[in-house]
C-alpha positions as CSV (number, residue, x, y, z in Angstrom):
1,M,-0.5,-5.3,1.3
2,I,-2.2,-3.1,-1.1
3,K,-1.5,-5.5,-4.3
4,N,-3.0,-8.3,-1.9
5,I,-5.9,-6.2,-1.5
6,L,-6.7,-5.7,-5.1
7,T,-6.5,-9.2,-5.9
8,Q,-8.9,-10.0,-3.0
9,L,-11.5,-7.3,-4.5
10,A,-10.9,-9.2,-7.8
11,I,-9.6,-5.5,-9.2
12,P,-7.1,-6.3,-12.1
13,F,-4.1,-3.9,-12.0
14,Q,-0.8,-3.2,-13.3
15,E,2.6,-2.0,-11.5
16,F,5.2,0.2,-12.3
17,T,8.5,0.6,-10.8
18,H,10.5,3.7,-10.8
19,P,12.7,5.9,-8.8
20,P,11.2,7.4,-5.8
21,L,8.5,10.4,-6.8
22,F,8.2,12.9,-3.9
23,T,6.6,15.6,-6.1
24,T,4.7,15.9,-9.2
25,A,8.1,17.7,-10.8
26,D,9.5,14.1,-10.3
27,S,6.8,12.6,-12.3
28,H,9.2,12.7,-15.6
29,L,11.1,9.8,-13.7
30,A,8.1,7.4,-13.8
31,P,7.7,5.1,-17.4
32,P,4.9,5.7,-19.5
33,M,1.6,4.4,-17.4
34,P,-2.0,4.2,-18.8
35,G,-4.7,6.9,-16.8
36,A,-4.0,10.4,-16.0
37,K,-1.5,11.7,-14.0
38,N,-2.6,12.7,-10.7
39,K,-1.5,14.4,-7.2
40,N,-3.3,13.7,-4.2
41,L,-3.4,16.0,-1.0
42,F,-3.8,15.0,2.6
43,L,-5.4,17.7,4.3
44,R,-6.8,18.8,7.4
45,N,-9.4,21.2,8.9
46,R,-8.0,24.0,11.1
47,K,-9.1,22.2,14.4
48,G,-7.4,19.2,13.0
49,D,-10.5,17.0,13.8
50,R,-11.2,16.2,10.1
51,Y,-9.4,15.1,7.0
52,F,-9.7,15.1,3.5
53,M,-8.0,13.2,0.5
54,I,-8.0,15.6,-2.7
55,S,-7.3,13.5,-6.0
56,L,-6.8,15.6,-8.7
57,T,-5.1,16.1,-12.2
58,Q,-1.5,16.7,-12.0
59,D,-1.7,19.8,-14.0
60,K,-4.1,21.5,-11.8
61,Q,-3.1,24.0,-9.1
62,A,-4.5,23.1,-5.7
63,D,-6.1,26.2,-4.4
64,L,-6.8,25.3,-0.5
65,K,-8.9,28.1,0.1
66,K,-11.1,27.6,-3.0
67,I,-11.3,23.6,-2.2
68,A,-12.3,24.5,1.5
69,D,-15.2,26.5,0.1
70,M,-16.3,24.0,-2.2
71,I,-16.6,21.4,0.5
72,G,-17.9,23.4,2.9
73,V,-15.1,23.8,5.5
74,S,-14.8,26.9,7.4
75,G,-11.7,28.3,8.8
76,G,-9.5,26.5,5.8
77,L,-7.5,23.5,5.1
78,S,-3.6,23.0,5.6
79,F,-1.5,20.2,4.8
80,A,-1.7,17.2,7.5
81,S,1.7,16.9,9.3
82,P,3.6,13.8,9.0
83,E,2.9,12.5,12.2
84,R,-1.0,12.9,11.2
85,L,-0.2,11.3,7.8
86,K,1.5,8.1,9.5
87,K,-1.3,8.0,12.2
88,V,-4.5,8.0,10.1
89,L,-3.0,6.5,6.6
90,G,0.2,4.7,7.8
91,I,2.5,6.2,5.3
92,E,5.2,8.7,4.8
93,P,5.1,11.9,3.1
94,G,5.5,11.6,-0.6
95,C,3.7,8.4,-0.5
96,V,0.3,9.6,-0.7
97,G,-2.3,7.7,-3.0
98,I,-6.2,6.8,-2.9
99,L,-5.1,3.2,-2.1
100,S,-3.6,4.1,1.2
101,L,-7.0,4.9,2.3
102,I,-7.5,1.3,3.0
103,H,-5.4,2.0,6.2
104,D,-8.0,4.4,7.6
105,T,-10.1,1.9,9.3
106,A,-11.5,4.6,11.7
107,K,-13.0,6.5,8.4
108,L,-11.5,9.6,9.6
109,T,-10.8,10.8,5.6
110,S,-13.7,12.5,3.7
111,V,-12.8,11.8,-0.2
112,Y,-12.9,14.1,-3.3
113,I,-11.9,13.2,-6.7
114,D,-11.6,15.6,-9.7
115,E,-14.1,15.0,-12.2
116,D,-11.2,15.0,-15.1
117,L,-9.7,12.1,-13.2
118,L,-13.0,10.2,-13.0
119,K,-13.1,10.5,-16.8
120,A,-9.9,8.4,-17.5
121,E,-10.1,4.8,-18.4
122,W,-7.4,4.1,-15.7
123,F,-6.6,5.6,-12.3
124,Q,-3.1,5.8,-10.8
125,S,-2.1,5.4,-7.3
126,H,1.3,5.1,-5.1
127,P,0.6,1.9,-3.6
128,D,2.0,3.0,-0.2
129,V,5.5,3.7,-1.5
130,N,6.7,6.2,-3.9
131,T,9.1,4.0,-5.8
132,A,5.9,2.4,-7.8
133,T,2.5,3.1,-9.0
134,V,-0.3,0.7,-9.5
135,C,-2.8,1.6,-12.6
136,F,-6.2,0.0,-12.4
137,K,-9.6,0.7,-14.4
138,T,-11.1,3.8,-13.0
139,A,-14.6,2.0,-12.8
140,D,-13.0,-0.5,-10.2
141,L,-12.8,2.8,-7.8
142,K,-16.3,2.0,-6.4
143,K,-15.5,-1.3,-5.6
144,F,-12.3,-0.1,-3.8
145,F,-14.3,2.4,-1.9
146,E,-16.8,0.0,-0.7
147,S,-14.5,-2.0,0.9
148,T,-12.8,0.6,2.8
149,G,-16.4,2.1,3.9
150,H,-15.2,5.6,2.1
151,P,-17.5,7.0,-0.1
152,F,-15.9,9.6,-2.6
153,Q,-17.3,12.5,-4.0
154,P,-16.8,13.8,-7.7
155,M,-15.5,17.5,-7.6
156,K,-15.3,19.8,-10.5
157,L,-12.1,21.4,-10.0
158,E,-11.6,24.6,-11.9
159,W,-10.9,28.2,-11.4
160,E,-10.1,31.2,-13.1
């Protein structure tokens, strides 16, 4: 489905298959691919009524307290449960990728992307499965998000 949507949007892409990648520690199993390696976090606020997709470079630690402060979420952030992940994005844990936002037709998810990822020429995302990665030009992110109705915010994710 994801590849069909990219084709419909006239977004050229390359697909790479690989063994399942459940965590960033598994990334060495993937073949060389263009773009900055990233990780995507699907988070929720304390009440569980707001969702957030945070995409950051793979080498950065995710400090959820600092991210919550940066995006103005009082009460903190936590990882969404597998049930919430399935309900909102239609995917299983380990398959989170920016492209999965196509399934969030209710637009429940706010999207934040690390500025360092936005500087890369190519962007990587799982296409709803963790046995493949789709790479496309970062400049095409805007076109993708316009099609989903999810505006995204760049974030400077650096901490001491």
